[in-house]
C-alpha positions as a Markdown table, in Angstrom:
| # | Residue | x | y | z |
|---|---|---|---|---|
| 1 | Asn | -53.7 | 89.4 | 37.2 |
| 2 | Leu | -56.1 | 91.8 | 38.8 |
| 3 | Arg | -56.8 | 90.7 | 42.4 |
| 4 | Tyr | -58.7 | 93.6 | 44.0 |
| 5 | Val | -60.4 | 96.9 | 42.9 |
| 6 | Ser | -61.7 | 99.3 | 45.6 |
| 7 | Arg | -65.4 | 100.2 | 45.3 |
| 8 | Leu | -64.5 | 103.7 | 46.5 |
| 9 | Arg | -63.7 | 106.2 | 43.7 |
| 10 | Met | -61.5 | 109.2 | 43.3 |
| 11 | Pro | -63.2 | 112.4 | 42.1 |
| 12 | Asp | -62.2 | 111.6 | 38.5 |
| 13 | Gly | -63.8 | 108.2 | 38.7 |
| 14 | Arg | -60.7 | 106.0 | 39.1 |
| 15 | Pro | -60.7 | 103.4 | 41.9 |
| 16 | Arg | -59.0 | 104.5 | 45.1 |
| 17 | Ala | -56.9 | 101.3 | 45.1 |
| 18 | Glu | -56.2 | 98.4 | 42.8 |
| 19 | Met | -54.0 | 95.3 | 43.5 |
| 20 | Tyr | -52.4 | 93.0 | 40.9 |
| 21 | Gln | -50.2 | 89.9 | 41.2 |
| 22 | Val | -47.5 | 89.3 | 38.7 |
| 23 | Asp | -45.0 | 86.5 | 39.0 |
| 24 | Gly | -45.5 | 86.2 | 42.7 |
| 25 | Val | -45.2 | 90.0 | 43.3 |
| 26 | His | -48.1 | 92.1 | 44.4 |
| 27 | Ile | -48.5 | 95.6 | 42.9 |
| 28 | Val | -50.7 | 98.0 | 44.8 |
| 29 | Arg | -51.8 | 101.2 | 43.0 |
| 30 | Phe | -53.6 | 104.0 | 44.8 |
| 31 | Gly | -55.6 | 106.6 | 42.9 |
| 32 | Thr | -53.6 | 109.3 | 44.7 |
| 33 | Gly | -50.6 | 108.6 | 42.5 |
| 34 | Thr | -48.7 | 106.1 | 44.6 |
| 35 | Ser | -47.7 | 102.5 | 43.6 |
| 36 | Phe | -46.1 | 99.8 | 45.8 |
| 37 | Arg | -44.3 | 96.7 | 44.5 |
| 38 | Val | -44.5 | 94.1 | 47.4 |
| 39 | Ser | -42.3 | 91.0 | 47.2 |
| 40 | Thr | -41.2 | 88.6 | 49.9 |
| 41 | His | -38.1 | 90.7 | 51.0 |
| 42 | Thr | -38.7 | 94.2 | 49.7 |
| 43 | Ile | -41.3 | 96.9 | 49.2 |
| 44 | Asp | -40.5 | 99.3 | 46.4 |
| 45 | Val | -42.3 | 102.7 | 46.1 |
| 46 | Ala | -43.1 | 104.9 | 43.1 |
| 47 | Val | -44.7 | 108.2 | 43.8 |
| 48 | Asp | -46.0 | 111.1 | 41.6 |
| 49 | Glu | -44.3 | 114.4 | 42.3 |
| 50 | Asp | -47.4 | 116.0 | 43.9 |
| 51 | Val | -48.2 | 113.3 | 46.4 |
| 52 | Pro | -47.7 | 114.4 | 50.1 |
| 53 | Pro | -45.1 | 112.3 | 52.0 |
| 54 | Arg | -47.5 | 111.9 | 54.9 |
| 55 | Leu | -50.0 | 110.2 | 52.6 |
| 56 | Val | -47.3 | 107.8 | 51.3 |
| 57 | Thr | -46.4 | 107.0 | 54.9 |
| 58 | Met | -50.1 | 106.3 | 55.8 |
| 59 | Gln | -50.5 | 103.9 | 52.8 |
| 60 | Leu | -47.2 | 102.2 | 53.5 |
| 61 | Leu | -47.7 | 101.6 | 57.2 |
| 62 | Gly | -51.4 | 100.6 | 56.8 |
| 63 | Pro | -52.6 | 98.4 | 53.8 |
| 64 | Val | -49.2 | 97.8 | 52.2 |
| 65 | Met | -47.5 | 96.7 | 55.4 |
| 66 | Ser | -50.5 | 94.4 | 56.1 |
| 67 | Leu | -50.0 | 92.8 | 52.7 |
| 68 | Trp | -46.3 | 92.3 | 53.3 |
| 69 | Leu | -47.0 | 90.8 | 56.7 |
| 70 | Glu | -49.6 | 88.4 | 55.2 |
| 71 | Arg | -47.0 | 87.3 | 52.7 |
| 72 | His | -45.0 | 86.2 | 55.8 |
| 73 | Ser | -47.9 | 84.3 | 57.3 |
| 74 | Ile | -48.6 | 87.0 | 59.9 |
| 75 | Leu | -52.4 | 87.5 | 60.5 |
| 76 | Thr | -53.3 | 91.2 | 60.2 |
| 77 | Leu | -56.5 | 92.8 | 61.5 |
| 78 | His | -57.8 | 96.3 | 61.4 |
| 79 | Gly | -57.3 | 97.0 | 65.1 |
| 80 | Ala | -55.1 | 98.0 | 68.0 |
| 81 | Ala | -53.5 | 96.4 | 71.1 |
| 82 | Val | -52.2 | 97.5 | 74.4 |
| 83 | Gln | -50.0 | 95.7 | 77.0 |
| 84 | Leu | -51.6 | 95.0 | 80.3 |
| 85 | Glu | -50.0 | 94.8 | 83.8 |
| 86 | Asp | -49.6 | 91.0 | 83.5 |
| 87 | Gly | -47.4 | 91.4 | 80.4 |
| 88 | Thr | -50.1 | 90.1 | 78.0 |
| 89 | Ala | -51.7 | 92.1 | 75.2 |
| 90 | Cys | -55.3 | 93.0 | 74.8 |
| 91 | Gly | -56.5 | 93.7 | 71.2 |
| 92 | Phe | -59.4 | 95.8 | 69.9 |
| 93 | Val | -60.9 | 95.2 | 66.4 |
| 94 | Gly | -63.9 | 96.6 | 64.7 |
| 95 | Pro | -65.2 | 98.7 | 61.8 |
| 96 | Lys | -64.3 | 102.3 | 61.2 |
| 97 | Gly | -65.7 | 104.5 | 63.9 |
| 98 | Ser | -66.1 | 101.8 | 66.5 |
| 99 | Gly | -63.7 | 103.4 | 68.9 |
| 100 | Lys | -60.6 | 101.3 | 68.6 |
| 101 | Ser | -58.1 | 104.3 | 68.7 |
| 102 | Thr | -60.1 | 106.1 | 71.4 |
| 103 | Leu | -60.2 | 103.1 | 73.6 |
| 104 | Thr | -56.5 | 102.5 | 73.0 |
| 105 | Ala | -55.6 | 106.1 | 73.9 |
| 106 | Thr | -57.8 | 105.8 | 77.0 |
| 107 | Met | -56.0 | 102.6 | 78.1 |
| 108 | Leu | -52.6 | 104.4 | 77.6 |
| 109 | Gly | -53.8 | 107.2 | 79.9 |
| 110 | Arg | -54.4 | 104.5 | 82.5 |
| 111 | Gly | -50.8 | 103.2 | 82.4 |
| 112 | His | -51.0 | 100.5 | 79.8 |
| 113 | Ala | -48.4 | 100.5 | 77.0 |
| 114 | Leu | -49.2 | 100.7 | 73.2 |
| 115 | Val | -48.4 | 97.6 | 71.2 |
| 116 | Ser | -49.9 | 98.6 | 67.9 |
| 117 | Glu | -52.5 | 100.9 | 66.4 |
| 118 | Asp | -54.4 | 100.7 | 63.0 |
| 119 | Val | -52.8 | 97.3 | 62.1 |
| 120 | Leu | -52.9 | 94.5 | 64.6 |
| 121 | Ala | -50.3 | 92.0 | 63.5 |
| 122 | Ile | -50.6 | 88.5 | 65.1 |
| 123 | Asp | -47.9 | 85.8 | 64.9 |
| 124 | Thr | -49.8 | 82.5 | 65.2 |
| 125 | Ser | -46.7 | 80.3 | 65.0 |
| 126 | His | -46.4 | 80.0 | 68.8 |
| 127 | Pro | -48.7 | 78.0 | 71.2 |
| 128 | Gln | -50.0 | 81.4 | 72.4 |
| 129 | Pro | -50.3 | 83.9 | 69.6 |
| 130 | Arg | -48.2 | 87.1 | 69.9 |
| 131 | Ala | -49.2 | 90.6 | 69.0 |
| 132 | Leu | -46.3 | 92.3 | 67.1 |
| 133 | Ser | -45.4 | 95.9 | 68.0 |
| 134 | Ser | -45.7 | 98.5 | 65.3 |
| 135 | Tyr | -44.6 | 102.1 | 65.8 |
| 136 | Pro | -45.2 | 104.5 | 68.7 |
| 137 | Glu | -48.0 | 106.6 | 67.3 |
| 138 | Leu | -51.8 | 107.1 | 67.7 |
| 139 | Arg | -54.2 | 108.6 | 65.1 |
| 140 | Leu | -57.1 | 110.5 | 66.6 |
| 141 | Trp | -59.5 | 113.2 | 65.8 |
| 142 | Pro | -58.6 | 116.5 | 67.6 |
| 143 | Ala | -62.0 | 116.6 | 69.5 |
| 144 | Val | -61.5 | 113.0 | 70.7 |
| 145 | Ala | -57.9 | 113.7 | 71.9 |
| 146 | Arg | -59.1 | 116.8 | 73.8 |
| 147 | Arg | -62.0 | 115.0 | 75.4 |
| 148 | Ile | -59.7 | 112.3 | 76.8 |
| 149 | Gly | -57.1 | 114.8 | 77.9 |
| 150 | Leu | -54.3 | 113.9 | 75.5 |
| 151 | Asp | -51.3 | 116.2 | 75.0 |
| 152 | Val | -51.4 | 117.1 | 71.3 |
| 153 | Ser | -48.6 | 119.7 | 71.4 |
| 154 | Asp | -46.3 | 117.4 | 69.3 |
| 155 | Ala | -49.2 | 116.1 | 67.0 |
| 156 | Thr | -49.1 | 116.6 | 63.2 |
| 157 | Pro | -51.9 | 116.1 | 60.6 |
| 158 | Val | -52.1 | 112.5 | 59.2 |
| 159 | His | -52.2 | 114.2 | 55.8 |
| 160 | Ala | -53.6 | 117.3 | 54.1 |
| 161 | Thr | -57.1 | 116.0 | 53.4 |
| 162 | Thr | -58.0 | 115.1 | 57.0 |
| 163 | Ala | -58.1 | 116.8 | 60.4 |
| 164 | Lys | -57.1 | 113.6 | 62.1 |
| 165 | Leu | -53.8 | 113.9 | 64.1 |
| 166 | Arg | -50.7 | 111.7 | 64.4 |
| 167 | Ile | -49.8 | 111.7 | 68.1 |
| 168 | Pro | -46.4 | 110.4 | 69.1 |
| 169 | Val | -46.6 | 107.9 | 71.9 |
| 170 | Arg | -44.1 | 108.9 | 74.6 |
| 171 | Pro | -44.5 | 110.4 | 78.1 |
| 172 | Pro | -46.8 | 112.0 | 79.0 |
| 173 | Val | -49.1 | 110.4 | 76.3 |
| 174 | Gly | -48.0 | 106.9 | 77.2 |
| 175 | Gly | -45.5 | 104.1 | 76.9 |
| 176 | Phe | -44.7 | 101.7 | 74.0 |
| 177 | Ala | -44.2 | 98.0 | 74.1 |
| 178 | Asp | -41.4 | 97.4 | 71.6 |
| 179 | Ala | -41.3 | 93.6 | 71.6 |
| 180 | Pro | -43.8 | 90.9 | 70.6 |
| 181 | Thr | -46.4 | 90.4 | 73.4 |
| 182 | Pro | -48.5 | 87.3 | 74.1 |
| 183 | Leu | -52.0 | 88.0 | 73.0 |
| 184 | Ala | -54.5 | 87.0 | 75.7 |
| 185 | Arg | -57.7 | 88.4 | 74.3 |
| 186 | Val | -59.3 | 90.4 | 71.5 |
| 187 | Tyr | -62.4 | 92.4 | 71.9 |
| 188 | Val | -64.7 | 93.1 | 68.9 |
| 189 | Leu | -66.1 | 96.6 | 69.0 |
| 190 | Arg | -69.1 | 98.0 | 67.2 |
| 191 | Pro | -70.3 | 101.5 | 66.7 |
| 192 | Thr | -73.3 | 102.6 | 68.7 |
| 193 | Ile | -76.3 | 104.2 | 67.0 |
| 194 | Gly | -75.8 | 108.0 | 67.3 |
| 195 | Gly | -72.1 | 107.6 | 68.3 |
| 196 | Ala | -72.3 | 107.7 | 72.1 |
| 197 | Asp | -69.4 | 109.4 | 73.9 |
| 198 | Val | -66.6 | 107.2 | 75.2 |
């Protein structure tokens, strides 16, 4: 059964993404030539020969992982989180371009540790919700990274169709919180008209 069709289109007119559910299994197909079969315990991947591995990684760690976590009753939001001095996490959510990654990177530069970026996964099964750690990486535009003074010497492109960079989070960029962190607050960001500098 068809559950979702992206409004965005590939150059040939196909949807950028479609999702089906068959016998309790979700099947996610991207117009780029990647398909994911998501069940309770596994994620199987089928990739066309010409699909760049970095694009597959981006799809897996973003929307596909969000779907897998939701199947396990983990709330997922498009956002990021850092660990504060008191050991709690502070989350940032908002639409594309609202500054989530930029604010997160700025917080890392001030001594806070990264909990997650791009997908904010929240375990609500505890009296105080917990932000789950993801992987030690930021995704930033080169101009933004330079403006906030990040070392991008180890950065690589997210994939071939974008200039956005994957920046490993380790000293001197920042620290990484590799365990669930009590979530104390979540800030909702919104883009400013004209895109004011951060």
